[in-house]
C-alpha positions as CSV (number, residue, x, y, z in Angstrom):
1,M,-34.5,-75.5,62.4
2,K,-30.8,-74.8,63.4
3,I,-28.2,-76.0,60.9
4,I,-24.5,-75.7,61.5
5,A,-22.2,-75.9,58.5
6,L,-18.5,-76.7,59.0
7,G,-16.2,-76.1,56.1
8,E,-14.8,-73.9,53.4
9,L,-14.7,-70.1,53.3
10,L,-12.5,-68.6,50.6
11,W,-12.0,-66.4,47.7
12,D,-12.9,-67.8,44.3
13,C,-10.5,-66.1,41.9
14,L,-12.5,-66.0,38.7
15,P,-11.4,-64.6,35.3
16,A,-13.5,-61.4,36.0
17,G,-12.3,-60.9,39.6
18,R,-12.6,-62.6,43.0
19,E,-15.9,-63.6,44.5
20,I,-16.7,-64.9,48.0
21,G,-17.2,-68.7,48.0
22,G,-16.5,-72.1,49.5
23,A,-19.1,-74.9,49.7
24,A,-20.0,-74.4,53.3
25,A,-20.2,-70.7,53.0
26,N,-22.5,-71.0,49.9
27,F,-24.5,-73.6,51.6
28,V,-25.3,-71.3,54.6
29,Y,-26.0,-68.4,52.4
30,H,-28.7,-70.3,50.4
31,A,-30.0,-72.2,53.4
32,T,-30.6,-68.9,55.1
33,Q,-32.4,-67.6,52.0
34,A,-34.5,-70.6,52.2
35,G,-35.6,-69.8,55.7
36,A,-33.3,-71.9,57.9
37,D,-31.4,-70.8,61.0
38,A,-28.1,-71.7,59.5
39,R,-24.6,-70.7,60.6
40,L,-21.1,-71.1,59.0
41,M,-18.3,-72.4,61.2
42,S,-15.0,-71.8,59.4
43,A,-11.6,-70.0,59.6
44,V,-9.6,-67.4,57.7
45,G,-6.1,-66.1,58.1
46,R,-4.9,-63.1,60.0
47,D,-4.6,-61.2,56.8
48,K,-6.3,-58.6,54.5
49,A,-8.0,-61.3,52.5
50,G,-9.6,-62.8,55.7
51,D,-10.7,-59.3,56.8
52,A,-12.4,-58.8,53.5
53,L,-14.1,-62.2,53.6
54,V,-15.6,-61.5,57.1
55,R,-16.8,-58.1,55.9
56,E,-18.4,-59.7,52.9
57,L,-20.2,-62.4,55.0
58,A,-21.7,-59.6,57.2
59,S,-22.7,-57.6,54.2
60,R,-24.6,-60.6,52.6
61,G,-26.2,-61.4,56.0
62,V,-24.5,-64.8,56.4
63,P,-24.6,-65.8,60.1
64,H,-21.1,-67.1,61.0
65,Y,-18.4,-67.9,63.6
66,I,-15.1,-67.4,62.0
67,Q,-11.8,-68.3,63.7
68,R,-8.6,-66.4,62.7
69,S,-5.7,-68.7,62.0
70,A,-2.2,-67.7,63.0
71,R,-0.7,-70.7,61.1
72,Y,-2.3,-70.6,57.7
73,P,-3.5,-67.9,55.2
74,T,-7.1,-67.3,54.0
75,G,-8.1,-69.8,51.4
76,T,-8.2,-69.0,47.7
77,V,-9.1,-71.0,44.6
78,E,-8.0,-70.2,41.2
79,V,-11.1,-70.9,38.9
80,T,-11.0,-71.2,35.1
81,L,-14.1,-71.5,33.0
82,D,-14.7,-73.4,29.8
83,K,-16.9,-72.1,27.0
84,R,-20.1,-73.3,28.8
85,G,-19.1,-71.6,32.1
86,A,-18.2,-74.9,33.8
87,P,-15.4,-74.3,36.3
88,Q,-12.0,-76.0,36.9
89,Y,-10.5,-75.5,40.3
90,D,-7.0,-75.1,41.5
91,I,-7.5,-75.4,45.3
92,L,-4.6,-74.2,47.4
93,G,-3.7,-75.8,50.7
94,P,-3.2,-76.1,53.5
95,V,-5.1,-72.8,54.3
96,A,-7.1,-71.5,57.3
97,W,-10.2,-73.6,56.7
98,D,-8.2,-76.8,56.7
99,D,-7.4,-76.3,60.4
100,I,-10.6,-75.3,62.2
101,Q,-9.9,-75.6,65.8
102,P,-12.1,-77.3,68.5
103,D,-13.4,-74.7,70.9
104,V,-16.2,-74.0,73.3
105,T,-18.2,-71.9,70.9
106,L,-18.1,-74.4,68.2
107,F,-19.1,-77.3,70.5
108,S,-21.9,-75.4,72.0
109,H,-23.4,-74.6,68.6
110,V,-23.2,-78.2,67.5
111,R,-24.7,-79.6,70.7
112,A,-27.8,-77.4,70.1
113,A,-28.0,-78.1,66.3
114,D,-30.9,-79.8,64.5
115,A,-28.5,-80.6,61.6
116,L,-24.8,-80.6,60.8
117,Y,-23.6,-80.0,57.3
118,F,-20.1,-80.8,56.0
119,G,-18.5,-81.9,52.7
120,S,-15.8,-84.2,51.7
121,L,-13.4,-81.5,50.7
122,V,-13.1,-80.1,54.2
123,Q,-11.7,-83.4,55.3
124,R,-8.6,-83.3,53.1
125,Y,-6.2,-82.9,56.1
126,G,-6.0,-84.6,59.4
127,P,-7.1,-81.7,61.8
128,N,-10.5,-81.3,60.3
129,Q,-11.0,-85.1,60.0
130,R,-10.4,-85.4,63.8
131,L,-12.7,-82.4,64.5
132,L,-15.5,-83.9,62.6
133,R,-15.4,-87.1,64.5
134,Q,-15.7,-85.1,67.6
135,L,-18.6,-83.0,66.3
136,V,-20.6,-86.0,65.1
137,G,-20.4,-87.4,68.7
138,L,-21.7,-84.2,70.2
139,L,-24.8,-83.9,68.1
140,P,-28.2,-84.5,69.7
141,P,-29.6,-87.9,69.0
142,Q,-32.3,-86.6,66.7
143,A,-30.0,-84.3,64.7
144,K,-29.4,-85.0,61.0
145,I,-26.1,-85.1,59.2
146,L,-26.0,-83.5,55.7
147,V,-23.0,-84.5,53.5
148,D,-22.0,-83.0,50.2
149,I,-19.5,-85.1,48.2
150,N,-17.1,-82.8,46.3
151,L,-14.5,-84.9,44.5
152,R,-11.6,-82.6,43.5
153,A,-8.7,-84.4,42.1
154,G,-5.9,-84.8,44.7
155,H,-8.1,-83.7,47.6
156,Y,-10.0,-86.8,48.8
157,Q,-9.1,-90.3,50.2
158,P,-11.2,-93.4,50.6
159,P,-11.3,-93.3,54.4
160,T,-12.9,-89.8,54.5
161,L,-15.4,-90.8,51.8
162,G,-16.3,-93.8,53.8
163,F,-16.8,-91.6,56.9
164,C,-19.2,-89.5,54.7
165,L,-21.1,-92.6,53.6
166,R,-21.5,-94.1,57.1
167,H,-22.8,-90.9,58.7
168,A,-25.0,-89.2,56.1
169,D,-28.7,-88.9,56.7
170,I,-28.9,-86.8,53.5
171,L,-26.3,-87.3,50.9
172,K,-25.6,-85.1,47.8
173,L,-23.4,-86.2,44.9
174,N,-23.4,-85.8,41.2
175,D,-23.3,-88.0,38.1
176,E,-19.5,-87.8,37.9
177,E,-18.9,-88.6,41.5
178,L,-21.2,-91.6,42.0
179,P,-19.5,-94.0,39.6
180,L,-16.1,-93.2,41.2
181,I,-17.5,-93.8,44.7
182,A,-19.3,-97.0,43.5
183,A,-16.1,-98.4,42.0
184,M,-14.1,-97.4,45.2
185,F,-16.4,-99.2,47.6
186,G,-17.9,-101.9,45.4
187,L,-21.4,-100.3,45.4
188,P,-24.0,-100.4,42.7
189,R,-23.5,-97.9,39.8
190,D,-27.2,-97.3,39.2
191,P,-28.3,-94.3,41.3
192,Q,-31.4,-95.9,42.7
193,D,-29.6,-99.2,43.6
194,F,-26.7,-97.1,45.1
195,Y,-29.2,-95.2,47.3
196,Q,-31.1,-98.3,48.4
197,H,-27.9,-100.2,49.3
198,L,-26.8,-97.3,51.6
199,R,-30.4,-97.0,52.9
200,R,-30.3,-100.7,53.9
201,H,-26.7,-101.0,55.1
202,E,-26.0,-97.5,56.7
203,H,-28.7,-95.0,57.8
204,L,-29.2,-92.9,54.7
205,D,-32.6,-91.2,54.6
206,M,-32.4,-89.3,51.4
207,M,-30.0,-88.9,48.4
208,I,-29.7,-85.9,46.1
209,Y,-28.2,-86.8,42.8
210,T,-27.6,-84.0,40.3
211,R,-26.8,-84.3,36.6
212,G,-25.8,-80.7,35.6
213,E,-27.9,-79.3,32.7
214,R,-29.7,-82.7,32.6
215,G,-31.4,-82.1,35.9
216,S,-31.6,-84.2,39.1
217,R,-33.1,-87.2,40.8
218,L,-34.2,-87.3,44.5
219,F,-34.5,-90.5,46.4
220,R,-36.2,-90.9,49.8
221,G,-37.5,-94.1,51.2
222,N,-39.3,-96.0,48.4
223,D,-40.1,-92.8,46.5
224,S,-38.1,-91.0,43.9
225,H,-38.5,-88.0,41.6
226,R,-36.8,-86.9,38.4
227,H,-36.5,-83.3,37.2
228,P,-35.2,-82.6,33.6
229,G,-33.4,-79.4,34.6
230,L,-34.0,-75.8,33.4
231,K,-32.3,-74.5,30.3
232,V,-30.5,-71.3,30.8
233,T,-27.5,-69.5,29.2
234,P,-24.8,-69.8,31.9
235,V,-22.4,-67.0,33.0
236,D,-20.7,-69.5,35.2
237,T,-21.9,-72.6,37.2
238,V,-19.8,-71.9,40.3
239,G,-21.9,-72.6,43.4
240,A,-24.9,-74.0,41.6
241,G,-24.6,-77.4,43.2
242,D,-24.2,-75.7,46.7
243,A,-27.3,-73.7,46.1
244,F,-29.2,-76.8,45.0
245,T,-28.0,-78.7,48.0
246,A,-29.0,-76.0,50.5
247,V,-32.5,-75.6,49.2
248,A,-33.1,-79.3,48.9
249,C,-31.8,-80.0,52.4
250,V,-33.9,-77.3,54.1
251,M,-37.0,-78.5,52.4
252,A,-36.2,-82.0,53.1
253,L,-35.7,-81.3,56.8
254,R,-39.3,-79.8,56.7
255,N,-40.4,-83.1,55.1
256,E,-41.8,-81.3,52.0
257,P,-42.8,-83.4,48.9
258,L,-39.9,-84.6,46.6
259,A,-41.5,-83.0,43.6
260,D,-41.6,-79.5,45.3
261,I,-38.0,-79.9,46.6
262,N,-36.8,-80.8,43.1
263,R,-38.6,-78.0,41.4
264,A,-37.3,-75.3,43.9
265,A,-33.8,-76.5,44.0
266,N,-33.5,-76.6,40.2
267,Q,-35.0,-73.2,40.0
268,V,-32.4,-71.7,42.4
269,A,-29.5,-73.6,40.8
270,A,-30.4,-72.4,37.3
271,Y,-30.6,-68.9,38.5
272,I,-27.2,-69.1,40.1
273,C,-25.7,-70.2,36.8
274,T,-26.9,-66.9,35.1
275,R,-25.1,-64.7,37.6
276,A,-21.3,-64.4,38.4
277,G,-20.2,-66.0,41.6
278,A,-21.9,-68.4,44.1
279,M,-23.8,-65.8,46.2
280,P,-25.8,-63.5,44.0
281,A,-28.9,-61.8,45.5
282,L,-31.9,-64.0,44.8
283,P,-35.2,-62.8,43.4
284,A,-38.2,-63.4,45.6
285,H,-39.7,-66.1,43.5
286,T,-36.8,-68.6,43.8
287,G,-36.2,-71.1,46.6
288,G,-38.6,-73.1,48.8
């Protein structure tokens, strides 16, 4: 199973220091841990921060193809944490991952992919919006599109969210994002009705709906599964949603039962919350 992830690679600047991050990078790390042949496609600047990120990817065993931008610096995000470890993000831009360039290597990987992952945040500027439209057209007919909605204030627009809804085979969003999108597009606010509408009117196969510490619901066809979540004492919750998405998508692409997917994804996400940063080493019992 070959998954190509296009998107963010950056430094999360946390109160305790900087940690490697970015939704797409986090996704590839955890998808690889779950057994997928996943690869990150992103960009960093021609600077020391970019050099350090590429070294960090290699040290963590994250397969990657990273362009070096001469126009923009390496991405950084200033992260502040509330008393429960929930993050608030100040996402700087434009940065290198906002301007991933079309090239032969990127196209060849996408043409051979079984799945393409991207989020809404990577589409905040025009160059990546245009690139994604190219890449979707290059996918093999049987390939799946995995979309993660990340609504960060000031970094999304209705047209890019509409693109996500039209093309997703597997869609991930949370309980704060769904009502906003439902209101934006006149869709049902109930998660099951929201999913069934997109299933009927687009080509959505599965929806991953997370609810923070209250767990998650998965929808696929006429089936659904609810998980209450796992209670942990969080250090921070940075990257927990990306970990959940990665494990759930990999297992869904293997057509595993919803109950097994929900259990494994919650287990990994809960563990991430107990460690600093989005890519801690995982114990052997987590994941799919």
